[in-house]
C-alpha positions in Angstrom: 148.1 -34.8 -239.0 146.5 -36.2 -235.5 148.4 -39.4 -234.3 146.9 -41.2 -231.2 149.2 -43.6 -229.2 147.1 -46.8 -229.1 149.5 -48.6 -226.7 153.0 -47.8 -224.7 155.0 -44.5 -224.5 156.4 -42.5 -227.5 158.4 -39.5 -227.3 157.0 -37.1 -229.8 158.9 -33.9 -231.0 156.8 -31.0 -232.7 158.8 -27.7 -233.8 161.5 -28.6 -231.6 159.5 -29.5 -228.4 159.5 -33.0 -227.1 156.8 -34.7 -225.0 155.8 -38.3 -223.9 152.9 -39.4 -225.2 151.2 -42.2 -223.6 148.5 -44.8 -224.1 145.4 -43.0 -225.2 147.0 -39.6 -225.5 146.6 -37.5 -228.9 148.2 -34.7 -230.6 148.0 -32.5 -233.3 150.9 -31.7 -235.9 150.3 -28.2 -237.9 151.1 -28.1 -241.5 154.7 -27.8 -242.5 155.9 -28.0 -239.0 159.1 -30.6 -238.4 158.2 -33.7 -236.4 159.0 -36.9 -235.5 158.4 -40.0 -233.0 160.5 -42.3 -231.2 159.0 -45.6 -229.7 160.1 -46.0 -226.1 159.0 -49.8 -225.9 157.3 -51.7 -228.5 153.8 -50.5 -229.2 151.3 -49.1 -231.7 150.9 -45.5 -232.8 148.3 -44.5 -235.3 148.3 -41.8 -237.8 145.3 -39.9 -238.9 145.1 -37.4 -241.6 142.4 -35.2 -242.4 142.1 -34.3 -245.0 143.0 -37.7 -246.4 146.8 -37.7 -247.8 146.4 -39.7 -251.0 150.2 -39.0 -251.7 151.2 -40.6 -248.5 150.0 -44.2 -249.8 150.5 -43.8 -253.3 154.2 -42.9 -252.8 154.8 -45.7 -250.7 153.3 -48.8 -252.1 155.4 -51.2 -250.2 154.2 -49.5 -246.9 150.6 -49.7 -248.0 150.9 -53.5 -248.7 152.6 -54.1 -245.6 149.8 -52.3 -243.5 147.0 -54.3 -245.2 148.8 -57.7 -244.7 149.8 -57.1 -241.0 146.0 -56.6 -240.1 
């Protein structure tokens, strides 16, 4: 997974190490590594998956519906 902070800072923890991600920063999460992100202010965090995670979208239909109506 390759998230990108589109705006405002986020505290990102990957494998027990926490860093602050600011606007325009990106990071890589290796497979099967525990991780999380906390918004430090209101902002936008984009998650990008390669290869595509079909299970992510099909497992959460309400999430997918909310994402299409918010755009």
